[in-house]
N, C-alpha and C positions, 0 to 999 in steps of 0.2 A: 556515454556506455562505458562501462568499465572495460579496460582493454585487456585484462586478464582474468583467469578464474581464481586468481588468489583472494582469499576473504579479506576485504579491507573496509575500514570504517573511517569516516571523516567526522570531526566534530567542529562545529562552527557556530558562532552566535546563540548558544542555547539549543542546538539541535545535533541529532546524529544520523548521518547517512550510512547505512549499512548496504554496500554494495553486493554483497554476496546473498544476503536475504531479500535484497530489493526493498528496503523500508527506510522510511524517514521517521525519526522519532524526535519529538519535542521533548527535551530534558526535564523541564520543570513547569508544571507538573507532567511526569512521564507519560506520554500517549502517543500512538502511533498517528501519523498523518497520512491520509490516503492520497495516493497520485496515480494518475493514469499512467501506464508504461512509458510512452514516449516523454512525458513530462517528467517522470523519474530519470529517464535517459538523458534529458537535457540537463537537468540539475547534476547528475553525475559528471557529464562531460565538462561543464563549467567548472565544477568543484576540483576535478583533477587537473584543470589548468588555471587555478585561481591566481588572479593577478594579470594574466595574459588577455590581451584584447583577442577576442575570436570573431573573425568575420562571419557574416551571415551565411554565405556560401558553405563555408567549412562547416559550419553548426548543421545546416540543412542537409549536406551530404552524410555527416556523421549519425545523425538521427534517423534520416530516411535514406538509407544507403541504397536501397533496391527498388526506390519509388520516386515518383515526381511530387514534391511539395512546394508549396508557394511559401513565400515570406509570410503571409497571413497566418499560417500554420505555427510558424515560429513564433511569431507575435503573441498568438494565443497561449502558447506554452510558456513563454516568459510570464504573462499576465497570471497564468494559474499558479505558476511558481511564486510570484510576489505575494499573491493572496494566501497560499499555504503557508508561507514564511511570515505571515502578518506585517508585511512591509507596506507602509502608507505611501501613497503618490508622491508625496514631497521627500520622503526618506531613500536613501541610497545605501542602506546597510549591508545588502547583499549583492544586488545586480544592478550595475551601471550599464545605461544604454548610451552607445556612441552614434549619435545619429548619422545614418547613411553608411555606416561601417559595421558595427556589431555590438556585442556584449563582452562586459568584463564582470567576473565574480570578484569582488573586492573585499568580502569578510575574510578575516583571519581563520585559515583552516588548519588544522593539525590531524595528521593520521594517528590513530588509536587503535588499540587491540580490540578485537570483536567482543563485546560483552558476553559472558558465557551466561546463557539462560538455562542450561541443563542443572544448574545448582538450584535454581527455584522449582518448588514442586509443582508438576504439571497438573492443570484443572482439567478434568474430563467430564463431558456431559453428553447425554443421550436425549434426544427429543422423540418422546414416544408418540405414536400416531393419535391424533384428536379422534374423539367419538362424534359421529354424526348423531345428534340428539333430535333431529327433525322427525325421524323415523321413515324417511324417503330415501331409499338406496340412491336414487339419482344425485343427491347431494354430497355423496362420499367424496367426489373429487374435490370439494373445496375444503373439507376436512384434511385430506392428503396434501392439497396445494399449500395450506397454511404450514404444516409440519415441514414440508420440503423447503419451502422458503425460509423458515426459522433455521433449518440446518444449514442451508446455503449461507445465510448472513453471520451466523455464529460461527461458521467455519473460517470467516474472514479475519476473526480477532486473534491477535498473536498470542501464544501462550495458552491458547484453550485447544483441547482436543475434544474434536466432536465425533460421536459415533456415526458411522454411515447409515445411510437411509435404510439399506437392506438389513443391517443388523437391528436397529430399533423397530422397523416395521414387521419383524418377525413375530412381536408380541400383539399384533393387530386383532387376531382372531382367537387368541389365548390369554385371557385375563390372567395376570400374574401380579403377585405381590411386589411392590415397587423396590422394597429391600432386596428382595431376590434379584431383581434385574440389575440393581446397584452392583451387588457382588459379582 
């Protein structure tokens, strides 16, 4: 977990970790890698202490400060990190396990300025409500559910601005030209 709210990025082995935006990005080809929150926290904690042997108890206390967690939870986090970083079982490019003691992040890490994404033009989309073509009003929930799920999934993509459901669903009962909606 980052120790302060200062925006910090770390570059290592073809990846960029943005602790402020809580993103892991593969640099070539440039694409975000999705990590569960505690897995992200585990990676950030290890990277901020690169080269140090972090014992398991310290890591457990840092990642699960207000709850009881077992060593198996930590092992699963490390396993997910290795998969996310495309580290094969015989490789030790990023994380080394010291049996019975803990973990060490061994890749070369350097702090870098946070990439400015504001210079890139923002892409915006609106998911308009789907039309129920069955003629049975009882099936409207399916059309709504599909649009809502699409909005939810698209909103996870970095650099993409997605109009809220309430904005796009305002056009449900009022057919409007798509060009007018876009404006």
